[in-house]
C-alpha positions as CSV (number, residue, x, y, z in Angstrom):
1,M,0.0,0.0,0.0
2,A,1.3,3.5,-0.9
3,S,2.4,5.6,2.0
4,P,-0.4,7.8,3.4
5,T,1.8,10.8,3.0
6,G,2.9,10.0,-0.5
7,R,2.1,12.1,-3.5
8,A,0.1,9.3,-5.1
9,G,-2.3,9.4,-2.1
10,G,-2.8,13.2,-2.7
11,R,-3.7,12.6,-6.4
12,S,-6.0,9.8,-5.3
13,G,-7.7,12.1,-2.8
14,A,-8.7,14.4,-5.7
15,R,-10.6,11.6,-7.3
16,R,-12.1,9.8,-4.3
17,S,-14.2,10.9,-1.4
18,P,-14.2,9.4,2.1
19,S,-17.2,7.2,3.0
20,L,-19.3,7.9,6.1
21,A,-18.2,4.6,7.6
22,Q,-14.5,5.7,7.3
23,L,-15.4,9.1,8.9
24,R,-17.2,7.3,11.8
25,A,-14.3,5.0,12.3
26,F,-11.8,7.8,12.5
27,T,-13.9,10.0,14.8
28,A,-14.5,7.0,17.1
29,V,-10.7,6.5,17.4
30,A,-10.1,10.2,17.8
31,E,-12.6,10.2,20.7
32,H,-11.4,7.0,22.5
33,L,-7.7,6.9,21.4
34,H,-8.1,3.1,21.6
35,F,-8.9,0.8,18.7
36,R,-10.8,-1.8,20.8
37,D,-12.9,0.8,22.7
38,A,-13.6,2.7,19.4
39,A,-14.7,-0.5,17.6
40,A,-17.0,-1.4,20.5
41,A,-18.5,2.1,20.6
42,I,-19.7,2.0,16.9
43,G,-20.4,-1.7,16.6
44,M,-17.5,-2.5,14.2
45,S,-14.9,-5.2,14.5
46,Q,-11.4,-4.0,15.4
47,P,-9.8,-5.1,12.1
48,A,-12.6,-3.4,10.1
49,L,-12.2,-0.2,12.0
50,S,-8.4,-0.2,11.5
51,G,-8.9,-0.9,7.8
52,A,-11.4,2.0,7.5
53,V,-9.0,4.5,9.2
54,S,-6.1,3.3,7.0
55,A,-8.3,3.7,3.9
56,L,-9.3,7.2,5.0
57,E,-5.6,8.1,5.4
58,E,-4.9,6.9,1.9
59,I,-7.8,8.9,0.4
60,L,-6.8,12.1,2.2
61,G,-3.1,11.6,1.7
62,V,-2.2,12.4,5.3
63,T,-1.3,10.5,8.4
64,L,-4.2,10.8,10.9
65,L,-2.9,8.6,13.8
66,E,0.4,7.9,15.5
67,R,0.3,4.2,16.3
68,T,2.5,2.6,18.9
69,T,2.3,-0.8,20.6
70,R,0.9,0.8,23.8
71,K,-1.3,3.7,22.7
72,V,-2.9,5.7,19.8
73,L,-2.3,9.4,19.4
74,L,-3.7,11.9,16.9
75,S,-1.2,13.5,14.6
76,P,-1.4,17.3,14.1
77,A,-3.3,16.7,10.9
78,G,-5.6,14.2,12.7
79,E,-6.4,16.7,15.4
80,R,-7.5,19.3,12.7
81,L,-9.4,16.8,10.5
82,A,-11.2,15.1,13.5
83,V,-13.1,18.4,14.0
84,R,-14.1,18.5,10.4
85,A,-15.1,14.8,10.3
86,R,-17.3,15.3,13.4
87,A,-19.0,18.3,11.8
88,V,-19.7,16.3,8.6
89,L,-21.2,13.5,10.6
90,D,-23.3,15.9,12.6
91,E,-24.6,17.5,9.4
92,V,-25.5,14.1,8.0
93,G,-27.4,13.3,11.2
94,A,-29.3,16.6,10.9
95,L,-30.1,15.8,7.3
96,M,-31.5,12.4,8.3
97,E,-33.6,14.0,11.0
98,E,-34.9,16.7,8.7
99,A,-35.8,14.0,6.1
100,E,-37.7,12.1,8.8
101,A,-39.5,15.3,9.7
102,V,-40.5,15.9,6.1
103,R,-41.9,12.3,5.8
104,A,-44.0,12.9,8.9
105,P,-47.1,15.0,8.1
106,F,-47.6,18.4,9.7
107,T,-44.0,18.7,11.0
108,G,-41.2,21.1,10.0
109,A,-41.7,24.6,8.8
110,L,-44.8,25.9,7.0
111,R,-44.3,29.5,5.6
112,L,-47.8,31.0,5.5
113,G,-48.4,34.3,3.7
114,V,-51.5,36.4,4.8
115,I,-52.9,39.6,3.4
116,P,-53.3,42.5,5.9
117,T,-57.1,42.6,5.6
118,V,-57.3,39.0,6.8
119,A,-54.4,38.6,9.2
120,P,-55.7,40.4,12.4
121,Y,-59.1,38.7,12.1
122,L,-58.3,35.1,11.1
123,L,-54.9,34.5,12.6
124,P,-56.2,33.9,16.1
125,T,-58.2,31.0,14.8
126,V,-55.4,29.7,12.6
127,L,-52.8,29.9,15.4
128,R,-55.1,28.2,17.9
129,L,-55.9,25.4,15.4
130,V,-52.2,24.8,14.6
131,H,-51.3,24.9,18.3
132,D,-54.0,22.4,19.3
133,R,-54.0,20.1,16.4
134,Y,-50.6,20.3,14.8
135,P,-48.2,21.0,17.7
136,D,-45.1,19.8,15.7
137,L,-45.7,22.2,12.9
138,D,-43.4,25.2,12.8
139,L,-45.8,27.9,11.4
140,Q,-44.1,31.0,10.1
141,V,-46.4,33.9,9.2
142,H,-45.6,36.6,6.7
143,E,-48.1,39.5,6.3
144,E,-47.8,41.1,2.8
145,Q,-50.0,42.5,0.0
146,T,-51.4,40.1,-2.6
147,A,-48.8,40.7,-5.3
148,S,-45.9,40.2,-3.0
149,L,-47.5,37.0,-1.6
150,L,-48.0,35.5,-5.1
151,E,-44.5,36.3,-6.1
152,G,-43.3,34.6,-2.9
153,L,-45.4,31.5,-3.6
154,V,-44.3,31.2,-7.2
155,V,-40.5,31.4,-6.4
156,G,-40.8,29.1,-3.3
157,R,-40.2,31.7,-0.6
158,L,-43.7,30.9,0.8
159,D,-45.5,27.6,1.0
160,L,-49.2,28.5,1.4
161,L,-51.2,31.7,1.2
162,L,-54.4,32.9,3.0
163,L,-56.0,35.6,0.9
164,A,-59.0,36.8,-1.1
165,V,-59.8,35.0,-4.4
166,P,-60.2,34.5,-7.3
167,L,-56.6,35.0,-8.3
168,G,-56.6,33.6,-11.8
169,V,-52.9,32.9,-11.7
170,P,-51.6,29.9,-13.7
171,G,-49.9,27.2,-11.5
172,V,-51.7,28.4,-8.3
173,V,-54.5,26.2,-6.8
174,E,-57.2,27.8,-4.7
175,L,-58.7,26.0,-1.7
176,P,-61.8,28.1,-0.9
177,L,-62.6,28.5,2.8
178,F,-65.6,30.8,3.1
179,D,-67.6,33.8,1.8
180,E,-68.3,36.8,3.9
181,D,-70.4,39.9,3.4
182,F,-69.3,43.5,3.4
183,V,-71.0,45.9,5.7
184,L,-71.2,49.7,5.5
185,V,-69.4,51.5,8.3
186,T,-70.6,55.1,8.9
187,P,-70.1,57.9,11.5
188,L,-72.8,58.6,14.1
189,G,-75.7,60.6,12.7
190,H,-75.3,59.3,9.1
191,R,-78.6,58.6,7.4
192,L,-77.6,55.0,6.7
193,G,-76.0,54.3,10.0
194,G,-77.3,51.2,11.7
195,R,-79.8,50.4,9.0
196,E,-80.5,47.0,7.4
197,G,-81.6,46.2,3.9
198,I,-79.4,49.0,2.4
199,S,-79.5,49.0,-1.4
200,R,-76.2,48.8,-3.3
201,A,-77.4,51.7,-5.3
202,A,-76.8,53.8,-2.2
203,L,-73.1,53.5,-2.9
204,R,-73.5,55.8,-5.9
205,E,-73.6,59.0,-3.9
206,L,-71.5,58.2,-0.8
207,R,-68.1,59.6,0.0
208,L,-66.3,56.3,0.2
209,L,-62.9,56.0,1.9
210,L,-60.6,53.3,0.6
211,L,-57.3,51.6,1.4
212,D,-54.1,52.5,-0.5
213,E,-53.2,51.1,-3.9
214,G,-52.1,47.5,-3.8
215,H,-54.7,46.3,-1.3
216,C,-57.0,43.8,-2.9
217,L,-59.8,45.1,-0.6
218,R,-59.6,48.5,-2.3
219,D,-60.1,46.8,-5.7
220,Q,-63.0,44.8,-4.4
221,A,-64.6,48.0,-3.0
222,L,-64.3,49.7,-6.4
223,D,-65.8,46.7,-8.1
224,I,-68.8,46.8,-5.8
225,C,-69.2,50.5,-6.6
226,R,-69.1,49.8,-10.3
227,E,-71.7,47.0,-9.9
228,A,-73.9,49.5,-8.1
229,G,-73.8,51.7,-11.1
230,R,-71.2,54.2,-9.9
231,A,-69.1,55.2,-12.9
232,D,-66.1,56.3,-10.8
233,A,-65.1,56.6,-7.2
234,P,-63.0,59.7,-6.7
235,V,-60.6,59.2,-3.8
236,T,-59.2,62.1,-1.8
237,T,-58.4,60.2,1.4
238,T,-56.8,56.7,1.7
239,A,-55.3,54.6,4.5
240,A,-52.7,52.0,4.8
241,G,-54.8,49.7,7.0
242,L,-58.3,49.1,8.1
243,S,-57.8,50.4,11.6
244,T,-56.8,53.8,10.3
245,L,-59.6,53.7,7.7
246,V,-62.2,53.1,10.4
247,Q,-60.9,56.0,12.5
248,L,-61.2,58.3,9.5
249,V,-64.8,57.2,9.3
250,A,-65.3,57.9,13.0
251,G,-63.8,61.4,12.4
252,G,-66.6,62.1,9.9
253,L,-64.5,62.0,6.7
254,G,-66.7,59.5,4.9
255,V,-67.9,55.9,5.0
256,T,-66.2,52.6,4.1
257,L,-66.9,49.0,3.4
258,L,-65.7,46.5,5.9
259,P,-65.6,42.6,5.7
260,R,-67.8,41.0,8.4
261,T,-64.8,39.3,10.1
262,A,-63.2,42.7,10.7
263,V,-66.3,44.4,12.2
264,K,-65.9,43.2,15.8
265,V,-62.3,44.1,16.1
266,E,-62.4,47.5,14.3
267,T,-65.7,49.1,15.2
268,T,-65.4,48.5,19.0
269,R,-62.4,50.9,19.1
270,S,-64.7,53.9,18.8
271,N,-68.2,54.9,20.0
272,Q,-68.5,57.2,17.0
273,L,-69.4,54.5,14.5
274,L,-72.5,52.7,13.2
275,T,-72.7,49.6,11.0
276,G,-75.2,49.2,8.2
277,Y,-76.1,46.0,6.4
278,F,-76.9,45.5,2.7
279,A,-80.0,43.9,1.3
280,D,-79.5,40.4,-0.1
281,P,-77.5,39.5,-2.0
282,A,-75.0,41.6,-0.1
283,P,-71.6,42.3,-1.7
284,T,-69.1,39.6,-0.6
285,R,-65.6,38.4,-0.8
286,R,-64.2,34.9,-0.8
287,I,-61.2,33.8,1.3
288,A,-59.1,30.8,0.4
289,L,-55.8,29.1,0.9
290,A,-53.6,29.0,-2.2
291,M,-50.8,26.6,-3.0
292,R,-48.5,25.8,-5.9
293,S,-50.0,23.3,-8.4
294,G,-48.2,20.0,-7.7
295,A,-46.9,21.1,-4.3
296,A,-45.2,18.2,-2.5
297,R,-47.3,18.8,0.6
298,S,-50.6,19.3,-1.2
299,T,-52.4,16.5,0.7
300,E,-51.4,18.2,4.0
301,Y,-52.6,21.6,2.7
302,R,-56.0,20.2,1.7
303,E,-56.3,18.6,5.1
304,L,-55.4,21.9,6.8
305,A,-58.0,23.7,4.7
306,E,-60.7,21.3,5.8
307,A,-59.7,21.6,9.5
308,L,-59.7,25.4,9.1
309,R,-63.2,25.4,7.6
310,E,-64.5,23.7,10.7
311,A,-62.6,26.0,13.0
312,L,-64.0,29.1,11.2
313,R,-67.7,28.2,11.6
314,P,-68.2,30.3,14.7
315,L,-67.2,33.5,12.7
316,P,-69.8,35.5,10.8
317,V,-69.0,33.8,7.5
318,R,-70.5,31.2,5.2
319,V,-68.1,28.2,5.2
320,L,-67.7,26.5,1.8
321,D,-67.5,22.9,0.9
322,A,-64.1,21.6,-0.3
323,E,-65.5,21.4,-3.9
324,A,-66.7,25.0,-4.0
């Protein structure tokens, strides 16, 4: 056999890689500094362990151990490479643990993207469901506007989205959860405040306050206005979030449309607000989970959608069947 320190060994090392068995043998010897104890520790015969270490020395082209009749010592190169070998084995172990977690349903990380007009009102239900039913799932929440969420889903930055649909994006599968009505939020003293059976046509003459550009709820509100026969909806005041929007209404700057799931949270912050309800069929929005077509965890996502539908039933929404 060529000398471990010979030039041939160096050239061989460029063509061959150590095996995990060789690395385990070497790290065991490095830990125990005794061939018999090292062999017993990893369940390998002493001759096989000695051969594995010798083969590793040949592949690496360095002497790892100083062998005498009475003891085993690490060479200077062995001391350095023992650290590296242990790190490699630790990483392989982590890889196997991660693979096992991936094979087990509802474990590991799940990166969920949520739009701002959903997050404050549905996340308590989502988080409670995950905590109680899927305790090994590492849920990571990202609140962003629709365009950013879709970009994140397509490129793999996000795994699942919770947002308003339809999206109409190729390669994205929607799992509908529920429909919810919009209500009209007005300041005190407004002629429509607190009324029921409001006609959509009333929206033609109202001073409607909207969210900033980029929010899907803004686009939905404008669509509702167009359906009501309003040719345009001139906007002089906008807000970055629903909380600010509702406070503007409380201050008398206009009225706004609010999804039913947001009413309890947003309107209880002020005693200067009234809520009006539209006549059937009221304007609505649909909320769904969205995933990539062919997602590796699609079965889990569909199961999560079904569990979420049940968890959402106490809210003022119309839960949808899986086929909706």
